[in-house]
Backbone bond lengths (Angstrom), bond angles and torsions (degrees), N, CA, C in turn:
res aa  C-N    CA-C-N  psi(-1)  N-CA   C-N-CA  omega(-1)  CA-C   N-CA-C  phi
1 M - - - 1.459 - - 1.577 110.45 -
2 N 1.287 116.39 144.01 1.454 116.81 174.09 1.560 106.94 -103.17
3 D 1.273 113.12 -178.44 1.469 121.13 -174.32 1.545 110.47 -65.45
4 E 1.391 114.58 -34.38 1.410 118.96 179.43 1.549 110.05 -65.07
5 E 1.203 115.79 -41.48 1.480 120.62 176.37 1.562 114.40 -61.79
6 Y 1.186 113.52 -43.54 1.519 120.27 177.73 1.543 108.53 -63.88
7 M 1.270 118.14 -39.29 1.397 123.95 178.85 1.544 110.86 -61.77
8 R 1.349 111.40 -46.37 1.466 116.68 -179.84 1.587 110.57 -62.70
9 A 1.303 113.38 -46.90 1.446 115.68 176.29 1.504 113.47 -54.41
10 A 1.347 116.37 -44.54 1.480 120.87 177.32 1.611 111.47 -60.10
11 I 1.278 111.95 -42.85 1.450 116.30 179.92 1.615 104.04 -63.61
12 G 1.206 118.51 -43.02 1.413 113.04 176.91 1.554 113.63 -57.71
13 Q 1.166 121.02 -35.59 1.530 124.31 -175.38 1.616 102.81 -73.09
14 A 1.274 117.12 -43.32 1.583 123.67 -179.69 1.661 102.01 -55.28
15 R 1.401 115.09 -49.16 1.485 111.71 179.21 1.526 116.51 -60.68
16 E 1.224 110.75 -32.30 1.587 117.39 174.33 1.517 110.48 -57.50
17 A 1.346 110.80 -46.66 1.409 116.53 -176.15 1.606 107.74 -69.06
18 G 1.235 119.98 -40.86 1.470 117.79 174.82 1.456 117.56 -62.20
19 A 1.384 116.47 -32.06 1.469 130.41 179.43 1.632 103.40 -67.31
20 C 1.276 122.28 -32.88 1.320 129.55 -179.36 1.687 115.26 -86.30
21 D 1.296 113.78 2.41 1.341 124.61 -169.70 1.513 118.13 56.98
22 E 1.291 110.75 41.93 1.507 124.57 175.90 1.590 100.74 -111.84
23 V 1.441 106.29 160.44 1.436 113.81 175.34 1.592 106.93 -65.99
24 P 1.348 114.29 129.28 1.426 118.15 -170.88 1.570 121.57 -70.32
25 V 1.274 115.36 72.32 1.487 123.57 176.23 1.440 111.36 -115.42
26 G 1.409 113.38 128.93 1.590 117.33 176.23 1.437 106.52 -128.73
27 A 1.383 115.21 160.31 1.325 123.49 177.67 1.667 110.16 -145.69
28 V 1.242 107.27 146.84 1.547 111.54 170.31 1.515 114.28 -127.04
29 V 1.283 128.16 151.01 1.421 129.48 172.21 1.472 109.39 -111.65
30 G 1.351 115.46 133.82 1.561 116.49 179.78 1.506 104.89 -122.82
31 L 1.301 105.53 155.17 1.478 121.59 176.31 1.492 112.71 -153.36
32 D 1.400 117.75 116.47 1.360 123.26 175.51 1.589 108.92 70.02
33 G 1.338 114.75 34.14 1.356 116.10 177.96 1.553 119.28 83.37
34 E 1.268 113.96 2.85 1.515 124.73 178.56 1.454 117.82 -119.99
35 I 1.292 120.49 148.90 1.517 118.01 171.59 1.491 107.85 -82.07
36 V 1.392 114.08 127.33 1.448 120.08 178.89 1.559 111.59 -112.82
37 G 1.319 114.85 -9.77 1.516 118.82 177.39 1.524 110.42 -148.60
38 R 1.280 114.76 144.10 1.483 121.19 172.46 1.553 110.92 -137.27
39 G 1.353 112.94 149.66 1.393 115.09 -178.14 1.519 107.98 -162.78
40 F 1.439 119.56 162.30 1.323 123.11 170.81 1.508 109.93 -144.64
41 K 1.272 116.08 155.74 1.638 120.49 -177.15 1.471 101.56 -61.53
42 Q 1.485 108.78 130.98 1.349 116.43 177.51 1.648 112.96 -152.43
43 P 1.323 114.24 38.76 1.484 108.97 -178.44 1.515 116.00 -74.01
44 I 1.444 118.70 -17.60 1.389 116.28 179.07 1.538 108.58 -72.65
45 G 1.399 117.96 -50.68 1.487 120.04 -175.51 1.547 107.16 -65.85
46 R 1.270 124.01 -42.76 1.374 131.19 -177.78 1.590 111.29 -73.91
47 R 1.172 115.21 -16.61 1.487 117.57 -165.13 1.486 117.13 41.42
48 D 1.280 107.58 52.36 1.520 120.49 -178.87 1.484 109.44 -143.14
49 P 1.442 118.55 108.70 1.406 126.84 -177.62 1.531 109.92 -61.00
50 T 1.183 124.29 -18.09 1.424 124.05 178.16 1.530 117.20 -92.71
51 A 1.358 112.91 4.27 1.551 119.35 -177.81 1.594 109.96 -81.22
52 H 1.364 117.57 49.11 1.427 117.95 171.74 1.515 112.31 -74.70
53 A 1.301 118.19 161.01 1.426 123.36 -179.20 1.404 110.71 -53.23
54 E 1.341 124.14 -49.55 1.441 125.76 -170.93 1.574 108.10 -67.15
55 I 1.267 118.02 -37.34 1.452 122.70 179.35 1.503 111.59 -64.33
56 M 1.409 114.17 -51.17 1.419 121.42 178.72 1.563 110.33 -60.23
57 A 1.211 121.57 -34.84 1.464 124.41 -179.81 1.625 108.91 -76.64
58 L 1.263 118.25 -35.91 1.363 118.76 173.68 1.584 112.99 -71.70
59 R 1.258 115.71 -35.89 1.556 118.68 171.78 1.433 111.78 -61.96
60 D 1.250 116.49 -45.19 1.542 124.08 176.08 1.603 111.49 -56.67
61 A 1.345 109.72 -49.63 1.491 113.73 178.45 1.509 114.56 -64.85
62 A 1.281 119.65 -37.16 1.475 124.59 177.72 1.464 109.71 -63.57
63 A 1.316 115.15 -42.91 1.454 122.67 -177.50 1.591 112.51 -67.15
64 R 1.306 116.80 -30.00 1.438 122.99 174.68 1.562 114.34 -82.90
65 I 1.333 113.97 -44.78 1.400 112.07 -170.26 1.542 114.94 -131.57
66 G 1.320 118.25 1.22 1.462 121.84 -174.50 1.408 112.19 90.47
67 S 1.441 115.60 -139.89 1.554 115.09 -172.93 1.560 97.71 -120.70
68 S 1.232 113.05 150.06 1.484 121.14 172.17 1.565 108.27 -156.55
69 S 1.382 113.27 135.82 1.529 119.95 -178.80 1.378 107.01 -80.31
70 S 1.274 126.63 -5.27 1.489 128.23 -171.98 1.526 108.76 -97.01
71 M 1.274 121.17 9.09 1.514 120.67 -176.23 1.499 113.03 -78.17
72 T 1.263 121.49 154.81 1.469 128.73 -178.94 1.542 103.95 -117.58
73 M 1.336 120.55 138.34 1.356 119.13 166.60 1.537 115.03 -121.34
74 T 1.343 112.47 145.54 1.504 120.92 176.47 1.499 104.37 -123.49
75 T 1.357 119.45 127.71 1.419 131.52 177.36 1.567 110.61 -123.12
76 V 1.383 118.10 134.20 1.332 123.92 169.46 1.537 114.61 -128.86
77 K 1.299 116.66 156.32 1.496 122.06 172.73 1.544 101.16 -132.47
78 L 1.368 110.55 125.09 1.453 115.10 178.99 1.519 105.81 -93.91
79 R 1.352 114.81 151.65 1.478 123.22 -178.61 1.518 103.71 -73.55
80 S 1.301 110.46 132.05 1.386 118.56 176.50 1.519 112.75 -147.64
81 K 1.365 117.81 168.30 1.418 120.46 172.77 1.462 115.91 -90.08
82 H 1.358 114.33 11.11 1.363 121.78 -174.96 1.592 112.05 -56.99
83 K 1.243 125.18 128.26 1.431 126.88 179.38 1.491 117.76 -96.23
84 R 1.284 114.22 -14.75 1.679 118.44 -171.94 1.504 99.58 -76.87
85 G 1.389 110.25 144.82 1.469 119.53 167.85 1.404 110.60 -120.00
86 V 1.223 119.00 139.24 1.467 129.38 172.02 1.416 108.85 -160.79
């Protein structure tokens, strides 16, 4: 995968967040050219103030492959009229 593909995947995660009435932020974790973790911001739905996109993507990656210091993360926030903060 290249940077643009990672960005597109993160945008897809941000759109998922928006569809769940969350602030549209998405993240992916890459390792060796593949996505190993995905996540989107969801503190409202999960009632968890730590459920930010990056944390969710890292948790997903850790569940799949364990820990690695060689991972790359891409995070995006889409523009929205969303007023909620968390």
